[in-house]
N, C-alpha and C positions, 0 to 999 in steps of 0.2 A: 614435614612440619619443623619449623625452627623454634625450639623450646629453649628459653633462657632459664637455665638451671638455678635453683635457689642454693644449691650446694655443689658448685662446679668442681670443687676439689675432691669430692667424695667418690670413691669407687667401691668395689667389693672388699670387705674387710679382710685383714690378714688372717683372722680366725677362720673364716670360711675358706680362704685360699689354702691354709696349711692343713685343715681337716680334709679338704678334697684331695690335696696332694698325698696325704697319709693314706687315704682310702685307695687312691690310684696305685700307690707303690706298695701297699700291704705293710705299711709301717705302723709301729706302735704310736698311738696318738697321745702324747703328753703335751699337746699344744692347747687345744680349746679346754676351757674350764668346766668339765662335766664329769661325773663319776661313770665308771664302766661296771659298777655293781648295782644290784637291785636295792630299792628302798625297803623299809621294814615291811614284812608280810602283812602285819595288821593294818598298815596304811593302805596297801593295795586292796585288802579285804574291805576296808571301810569305804573306799570310793566306790567299789562295786556294790556294796550294800545300799549306798545312797542313790546310785543310778537306778537300781532295781526298785527302790522305794519311791521313785518318781520325782526325785529332786533334779529335774533336768531342764527347768525353765529359768528365766532370768532371776538372778538374785537381786536384792535391793541394790540400787546404784552405789551406795556407800559400803556395801558388803553385808553378808549375813550377820545378823545381830549376835548369835551365839559365838561366832568366830571373833568378832570385835570385842566381846566380853572376855574371852580367853586371852586375847592379846593384851588387854588392860591388866589382867592378872599376871601374865608373864612379865610385862614391863615393870610392874611393881616388885615382883620377885627378883628380877635381875638388877634393877637400877633404883629401886625405892622411890619411884616417881608414879604418882597416881594420875592417870589420864582418863578422860571422859570417852567411853566407847561410842557414844552417840555423836558427839561434837568434834572429836579430835582424832579419830581413827578412820582411815579410808582404805578399803581393800582395792588392789590394783592388779592389772594383768602383767605381773612381773615388776621387778624393781626398776627396770629401764623405763617402763611407762610412768612410774611414779616420779622418776628423775625428770623426764620430759615435761610432765604436767606441772611439777613444782617450778621448773624454770620458766615455763610460759606464764605462770601465775604472777611472777614478780619482776620479770625482766621486760624493760620497755626499750623502744628505739633509742640507740645511742648509749645504752647503759654498758658499763664495764663489769665483767664477772671474773673474779680471780679463781684460777684453777692451778693445781700443782701437777707438774709433769715429773715422772710418767703419770698419765691420767687415763682413766677409762674412756674409750673412744666415743661414747655417746654424748659427753658433756658439750663439746664445742659445737656439733651440728645443732643441738637443741637451742643453745644460746643464740646462734646465728639466725635460726628460723624465727626466734623471738625479736630479732632486730638488734641484739646486743653484740658485744665484742668480748672475746676471751683474752684475759691478761695472764700469760703463762709464767709461773715461777718454777724454775728447775730445781728438783731435789737431787742431791748428789750421793753417789756411792761412798762408803759402803752402807751407811745407816739410813739414808734417804729421809732424814728428819727435817722439818721446816725450820728455817731461821726466822723467827717471828719479828725480829727487828727489821730484817730485810723485807718481809711481807708488808710491814707498816709503810715502808717507803713506796710501795706500789699502789697504795690507796689514795685516790683522788676524789674530787667532788663528783666524778662520774661513776665511781664504784658503788654498786648497789647490792652485790651478792658475792659470797665466797663459798666455794664448794670444796668440802673436805671428804676424805675417804679413809676410814680406819676401822679395822685392819685394812691395810692398803694393798690393792691390786695395781701393779704386779709385784711390788717389792717385798711384801710381808712385813713392812714396818707397822708398828702399833703406837698410837698416841699415848703419851703418859698423862698423868693428871696436870703436869705443868704445861703440856701442849694445849690441853683443853682450856686451862685457865687463861693462857695467853690469847687463844682464839676468842674466848668469851670477852676479854677486855677489848680486843679490837672491834668485835661486832657491836658491842654496846657503845664504845667511844665514838665510832664512826657511823652509827645508825644504819648498820648493814643487815641484810637478811643472810641466812646461812642454810645450805643443804648439807646434811651429814649423811653420807652414803655408808651405811653400816651393814651391808649385806653379808659380811663375814664376821659379824659381831660375836658369834658363839664359837669362834675358832681362834682362841688366844692361848698361847703356850707357856710352859714353864711356871705355871701357877700364878701368872701375872693377874692383877686385878682386872675384871671385866668392866671397862669404862665406856661411857657413851656421852653424847651431847645431853642425854636425859639427865645425867648426874649433875649438871651445872644449870641452876635455875634461870639465871639471866640469859644464858645462851639458849636454853630450851625454849624460852619465851619468844625467840626470833628465828626458830629453826624448823625446817622440815626434816624429820628423821626417817630415812628410807631403809626398809628391811626386806628380806627375801625368804619365803618358805622353800623355794626351789633349792637354794643353797643349804638350808638347815636340814631339810628332810630328804635330800638327794633326789629331787624330782624337778630338775631344771626345765624339763619339757612341759610341765604343768603351767609355767609362767604365772605364778601366784606370789604377789608381794603385798606390801602395805606401807602407808605413810602415816606417821603420827606428827601432828602439827597443832599449834594453838588454834582456838576456834576461828579467829578472824582469818588466819592463813588457810585453814581447812575449808572455809566457805569459798574462798577464791580458787583453791585447788579443785574442789568438787565441781565448780562451774565448768572447768575445762575437762576434767575427767569424764563427765557425763557425755561429752561429745567426742571423746577419743575411743573409749571402749564401752562406756556406760556401766557394764558390770562384768565380772569375771566368772570363770568356770564354776558353776554352782556345786556339782558333786564334790569337787576338790575342796571347796570352802568347808563343807560339812565334814569331810574326811579329816582335814587338818584340825578342825574343832575337836573331833574325837581324840586325835593324837595329843593335843595340848591338855585335854581334860584327863586322859587316861594314861598317857605315856610321856609326860613332860620331862621325865628323867632323861630321855634321849637327847633333848635340847641341852640339858646341863652336862651331859656326858660327851658332847660333841668335841670339845677341846681335847680331851684325852684321846678320843677316837682318831682325830687327825694328827695329834702330836705323835702317836705311835707310827703313823704312816710317814710323817716328816722324818722321824728318827730312823726309821727303816731305810728310807731313800737316801738320807745323808750317810748312813753307815755303809750302805752298798756302794756309794760313790767315793768313799774315803780313799780308795786306792787308785782313783782315776786321775787324769790330768786336768779335770775341771776344778776350779776353785769356787767353793760354795759360799754365797753371801749369807748374812744373818737372815733368819726367817722367824719372826715373832708371832705371826698369825697368818690367816688365810690357808688355802691349800696350794700355794705356789712357792716354788724354790727358784731363786736366781742363781745363775752359774756363770762365772767368767771363763771363757774358753781360749784366752789369749796364748796359752801354752800349747794349744793344739793347732790353731790356724790364724792366718792374717786376714782371712776373709771378713768383709763387713757382715754384720749380724744377719741381715736378710738373706744374703747369699749363703752364709754358713748354715742357716736353718734349712734352706732348700737342699744343700749338699748333704746335711745330716739325715734328712728325710729320704732322699733318693738313694744315697750310697750306703747309709748305715741303718736305715729302717727305724729311726726314732724321730718323731716330729716334736719340735719346740716352737716357741714364739720369740721373735727378735724384740729386744727391749726398745729399740729406737722408734718403733711404730707408735709407742705410747707418748711421744713428745712432739710438740709442734716443730721444734728445731731439733732434728735428730742429733743425738750425741754419738761420739766416736767410740765409746766404751764397747768392748767386745763381750757383751752379756746377753744371755738368753733366759727365757722363763720356761720352766717345766711345771706341769700340773701333777701333783701326787695324790689327787682324789681318785685313786685307782685300786683295783684288787692288789693284794700283796704279790701275787704271782705275776701281774703285769709289771709292777715296779722291779721285781727281781729280773725279769726278762729284759726290760729296758736297760737296767743298770749293767747287765752283762755286756750288752752291745756298747754302751757308753764307756765302759772301762777298757774297751779294746781300742779306743781312739788314740 
């Protein structure tokens, strides 16, 4: 059969490739962004309780009501924004589904969508499947912060959506209040929609204010805010996320969501509800939890030949390896995995036009013992 691919440029993701290579070589996997430690025991006990209690059939399409109510409480606690759990919150099968559905809801044939490179790899395929085009704006080392005057130059009559991600994967950059204010001004002035990918929202370091599109009323009125329980509670395999959007946007979002997954894993919804009701302190303590891991990893690598870039949030650390090798970053990551038994992700794969910088990404969402073992190998380079 001769199939005309809708995504002819797409192959197996680098994340799958590097994780497979790490498994094949017996390497420490600091490439793909998932923890190698167990979630809270009471969360595992809660999901088991709800399975045995018979909560194993479809949840409501928009998500279990108790969970949506707890999300509304959490949003007000974190960002002082009141949202309607019935009309503005939708539970999804992971944040990636929420991103895909939000893009399909507002992007039409020929529309332009602004994304910032390095970018999460699901944005562009979702835009192209909706008939749109991605307009890529390159963020530059070492701080990877947008130049909003430059962003304004890329907005045309065809621009309909802007996708932002803070805290930012893969760079660890975190938007300031000034960044959100500039984004809000552009969105309002040019009548744009916005998707704010905030899956690492509870991982902001050094006592920095926890900011969100939720904090800016005019921006929030035109924005899908996407969050992830998988990241927050160390259960990425549960694929449970949610989207908060104004009622009119949520109506369109749900029209598509119901035909993508319809509903998400029911026992997990009730288990997360219990966590938010009884152990919400774990959410508020997440920044300190991951800052300890960042600081440990940075300290362990202080004597290495890697030059570490700033990391203000997320659980990713960028490192410049130019003092170690002249290899391109993809080749360097393969060499590092095969020869030195530590897997990382090349930065270039996050950009439509690969940059020449010799930078890789490490994930420090790992047990301390894993980070110590990996750092010992990296310090020998």
